[in-house]
KOLTI-683232 format. One record per residue: z, y, x of N, C-alpha, C, O in turn; residue in one letter. Coordinates in steps of 0.1 Angstrom, whole numbers, plus 5000, padded with zeros to 4 digits. Each point is the difference from the previous one (the first is absolute). Layout:
N
ZYXZYXZYXZYXa...
END
This chain:
244
524249415012498950085002499349975014500749985010x498050014990499349975012499250125005499250054993x501250005019499350115006498849965008499949895006x499050194993498849975007499350125006499850104992x499949905021499450115007498649965005499949895005x499150204993498749975005499250135002500650104998x498249895007499150115001498849994991499349905001x500550194991498950004990499150125003500450114999x498349865004499050115003500550105010499850124998x500949835012500550095010501350074998500450085007x500349894981501250064996501149905000499849894994x501450145011501249914999500550004986500250114994x500049775001500549984986501249925000500149895006x500950154986501249924997500049964985499850084992x500449795006500049954986501249914998500549945010x499950034978501049904997499649934987499550064991x500949815009499749924989501249924996500849975008x499450014979501149924995499949855003498949955001x502249995002499949855002499549934988499349905002x500950154986499549944988498550005000499449904997x500050225006498550015000499449905011499049944998x501750055013499549925011500049854995499149935002x502150034993500249864996499249964988499549894998x500350214992499549964987498550044999499349954991x500250145017498650054999499249975012499049935000x501550125012499150005012499949865006498949965003x502249974999499949865005499249914991499149935005x501250074982499249924991498550045000499149914999x500650225003498650045000499349945012498949954999x501850055013499449955012499749854999498949955004x502049984990499849854998498949984989499349905001x500650184989498949994990498750025007499049934997x500950175012498750035007499749885009498849965001x502249985006499749895008499549884992499149935005x501450054983499649894992498550024995499249915000x500550224997498650034996499149975011498949944998x501550105014499149985012499849855003498949965003x502249974996499849855002499249944989499249915003x500950134985499249944989498550035002499249924997x500550215008498650045001499449955013498849995002x502149995008499549955013499250095008499149965007x501150174991499350115007500850125001501150004994x498450105012500750135000500150064986499149984992x502150075005500150074987500250155003500750045010x498850054981500250145000500950054989499749974988x501450095015500950054991499950164999500150065011x499849994978499950154998501250064994500549954989x500150155017501150074994499650144997499650085010x500549964978499650144996501250084995500949944992x499350185012501150084996499750155001499150035008x501650064985499750145001500450055014500849935007x498850194997500450065013501650014999500550054990x500149925021501550025001500849884995501250015000x498249884996500749894994500549905011500549904997x499350135016500549925010499349875003500549915006x498250094990499249885001499849965015500149885003x499650215005499749975015501249945006499949905008x501350164990501249965006500449864994500449915008x499450074979500349874994499149895006500549895003x498250145000499249905005500449965014500049885004x500450225004500549975014501349924999500249915008x500650124982501349924998499649854996500649915005x498450084987499649864996499449935012500249875001x499250205008499549935012501149955009500049895004x501050204997501249965008500749884993500449905007x499850114980500649894993499249875000500649895001x498150124999499249895001500249925013499949885000x500250205011500349945013501349914999500049895006x501050164988501349934999499849884991500749905002x498550114988499849894991499049895004499749904994x499650135018499049915005498750024992499249904999x500650214995498850034992499350135006500250114995x499149875016499350125006499050074991499249934994x500950205006499050084992499450115009500750055009x498149994988499450115006500050124990499649984988x500850135016500250124991498950115004499950045012x499450004978499050115002500150104988500649974990x498850155012500150104990498750074998499250015009x500550044979498750074997500050145006498950075000x502349995005500050145005499150015012499550125003x500249785004499050015011498650034996499250035008x500649974979498650044995500050144994499150034992x501950055012499950154997498750045007499749965011x499650134983498850075006500650095011501150054999x498149975012500550075011500350154996499350054992x501750015015500450144997498850095000499950094992x499349905019498850105000499149984988499550104995x500349785001499249974988500650064988499350064992x502049925006500750064988499950155000499950074990x500249995022500050155001498650064997499950114997x499149815006498650054998499449974986498950044997x501849884995499649974986500950074990501250015002x498250034987500750074989499949934987499049924997x501950124994500149934987500550114990500850095004x498949894983500650094990501349944995500149894997x501050205003501349964995500650114993500150115005x500249874982500650104991499250135000500550115000x498249874999499150114998499650085013499450104999x501049855012499750075013499649905010500449885000x498750175010499549915010501050005012500450105005x500049784999500949995011499549895010499149934997x501550075015499649915010500749864997501150004994x498249895009500649874997501349985008500949924995x499350155016501249985008501250054992501249955002x498650144988501150054992500549904990501150014995x498249885003500449904990500049865008499749904994x500550105019500049885008501049904994501150034997x498449855001500749894994499549974986500449894995x498850204999499449964987498949905002499549985012x500249944978499049895002498750055007499449935008x500150194988498750055006500150025015499050015006x502250005000500150035014500149875008500350005012x499449884982500049885007498549955001499250034992x500649895019498749945002500049864992500349905006x499450114981500149884992499049905004500349884999x498550165005499049905004500549925012499949885001x500650195009500549945012501249914998500149895005x500850154986501149934996499649874993500549895003x498650124988499549884992499449905010500349884998x498950165011499349915009501049935009500049885003x501050195002501049945009500949914992500449895005x499950144983500849914991499249874998500649895000x498150124998499249884998500149915013500149884998x499950185014500149925012501349935001500149895004x501050194992501349945001500149884990500549895003x499050134985500149904989499249885004500349894996x498650135012499249895004500649925011499449905005x501750145000500749935011499550045014500349945010x498950174991499550045013501150075008500950074995x499149915019500850085008499350135003498950015006x501850104991499350135001501050115003501249984998x498350135007500950125003500350074987499350004990x501850075010500550084989500650135004500850005010x498850114984500550145005501450024994500449954990x500350145017501350054995500050155000499350065008x501450004982500150144999501250055008501149954998x498750165010501150065007500350144994499150095001x502149934993500350124994500250125009499850124997x500549855016500150105010498750055005499850125003x499249794998498650035004499250054988499050075002x501449894986499350044988498649934999499150054993x500849845014498749925000500349855001501149965004x497949964992500149865003499949975014499450075008x501249814996499849955014499249874997500549904995x498350105010499149884997500449875007500550015011x499449884982500349875005501349995007500249945010x500850124983501450005006500649864998500949975008x498649964983500649864997498849905000498950034995x501449855010499149894998500549924989501149945001x498150044988500449924989499749865002498949955002x502249974998499949855001501249944993500950084996x499149795003501149944993499749964986498950034995x501949894999499749944987500550084988499549984989x501550115013500450084989499950155004500750045009x498550034984499850155004500550084988499549984989x501450115014500550094990499450145002500150065010x499249994980499350135000500750094990500149974988x500350155017500750104991499250134999499250035009x500950034979499350134998500350064986500449924991x499350205008500250074987499149954989500449984989x498349995015499049994990499449864999498949984994x501749925012499449875000499949934987499149924998x501750134992499949954986499650114991500349994988x499150115017499650124991498949964991499049945003x501350094984499049964990499050114998499950074990x499349955021499050105000498749945006500149905007x498750164990498849945004500049995016500450095007x499149804998500049975014501349945005500049895006x501150184991501349955004500449874993500649915006x499150084981500549884993499449875005500549894998x498450125010499349885005500849945012499849885003x501150205003500749955012500949884997500149915008x500550094980500949894996499449875000500649895000x498050114998499349875000500149925013499949885000x500550195011500249935013501449955002500249925009x500750114982501449975002500349864994499549964990x501449975017500549874995501350024993500549924992x500250205010501350034994500150155000499750065010x500950004980500250144999501450044997500749934993x499750195013501450054998499850154996499250075006x501649974985500050144995501450065001501049934996x499250195009501350074999499850134992499150085001x501949944990500150124992501350085003500949935005x499150204993501250085003499950124992499050044994x502250035005500150134993499250115007500150005013x499250084980499250115007500950095008499650045011x501650004985500850105007500649935013500250075010x500149814989500549925012498950005010500350025012x498549954984498950005009499750145007499750015011x500450094981499850145005501050035011499650055010x501749924988500950035011499749925012500250055011x499549824988499649925012498850055007499950005012x499150054980498850055006500250135008499450025011x501450074984500350125007500749975013499750065010x501349854990500749965012499149945010500150035012x498949894983499149935010499150115006499749995012x499850114980499250105005500750095011499450035010x501949994988500850085009500149925013500050065011x500149814989500249925012498750005008500149975012x498850064982498850015008499850135007498950035006x502150064992500050135007499650124991499850115005x500149874982499650104991501250094996501149944997x498750195002501150094995500449954986499249964992x502250055005500549954987499350064988499749934990x500050215010499450064989498549964999499549974989x499950015022498649965000499949854995499149964993x501949965011500049864996500249994985499349924993x501550165001500250014985498750044993499649944990x499850165016498750054993499049895001499249984990x500649955021499049905001500349884991499149964993x502150005006500449894991499750044985499449924993x501050205003499750044986498650024997499549974989x499750075021498650034997499149875002499149984992x501349945018499149885003500749874997499449924992x501750055014500649864999500449974986499849884996x500750214996500449974986498949954992500149924991x498750145011498849964992499749855003499649934991x500650035022499849865003501149914995499749894996x501550165003501149934994499649974985500149894995x499550224998499649984986498949904998500049924991x499050095018498949914999500449855001499649924993x501350065017500549865002500949964989499849884995x501150205000500949964989499249974987500449914993x498650175005499249984987498949905000499749954990x499850025022498749935001500149885009498949945004x502350015000500149885008500149884991500950004991x498349905011500049884992501349925002500650005010x499749924980501149905001499749905011498849985003x502349975003499849915012500749864997500649994990x499249925020500749874999501550025001500849944993x499650165015501450035002500250154998499350085007x501549974983500250144997501550045004500949934995x499250175013501350055005500350144996499050084997x502349965002500450134997500850055012500949935005x498950195000500850065010500950114994499550094993x501849905010500950104994500250125009499350015010x501650084986500250125007500649985014499950095009x500749794994500549975013499049935009500349975011x498550004983499049935008500149854999499449935008x501550024982500249864999499049944990499650074990x500049815011499049944992500649894991500949925004x498650084983500449904991498749954993499050065000x501149824993498949954993499850094987500950044994x497849995003499750084989500049914987499850064989x
END
């Protein structure tokens, strides 16, 4: 077993991966991406899409670390930096289950992201431009603008909805040179999401209420409407990945 510690969106995260997954999935993936980049002779953009709670951000950071060991440097970015600002979400409302609610109550749903801004920045990255990229901080509850400078030949972008088969979202995959998808059991994701919410300082009961009202709807959306990818993975109850 390989232990890995990192910080994701301002929160300390501990993860572990099996040696089998590292040797049979992750290292071959990095070498495959390196080959694609060399064949194309330009920057390549890789998109990883997964439901909330599937460990995609941590996995991408692990791939970055592993890439350094393999001599395959990668740049890692996420779509969470394109959350609309908290004040904006609090001032806009939407109908959900027959009643009007604030967008902040369903934060994380597709409608709470700046899709236009995300699309334009993805275009810049895919075009090989050096540009700033925002990161989301769960303790601040807002994006931090230009937290990362995107450069390098292999860029890994992760997010819930990058392969979402919905109007507007489905166009994002056109910018990708390679795609990865993670699937997982709904109840496993629910438990992980509640724990993540608690770590951001939320009361346990409130964390459960938020996950059941908001996050699970996003889980269902991802599980039901994410398109097939070049590489499809399954995450089990232990957080371990296997080929789908």
